[in-house]
C-alpha positions, 0 to 999 in steps of 0.5 A: 480651206476646209470643206464644210458640209452643205446645209439641207436646202429644200427644193423650193428654195432659190439658190445661187450657182454654188447651191447656197440659198437666197433669202426670199421675199420682197427685199431678197432674191437673185436681183439683189445677189450682188449686194447680199454677197457684199454684205455677207463678205463684210460681215465675215471680215468684221471684228467683234467690235466692228460688228457690235458697233454696227448693231449699236448704229442700227439700234439693235443693241446698246454698247454693252450688247444688250438687245433693245426693244423690239429685238429683246425678249420680255425676259431679256428686258427684265433683270435677273437681279430683283433689286434692279429697279430699271 
């Protein structure tokens, strides 16, 4: 196991017992720590294909990995090929 440097965590950010920050807001915080931990563990063990498929199922990107609105920047939505007529 490699030791990773700890990221800077401001004093006003909630952390778990290992000093890792919680996301804050209505959907995050200590009350959702177990669910958040399970999701993060799953993400860390997914293959690239499994991760892509989860993004496709969520409507974040298409099967080629291109971000879908509203996640794509306007620049990403327009093709760099001037002959491409969307």
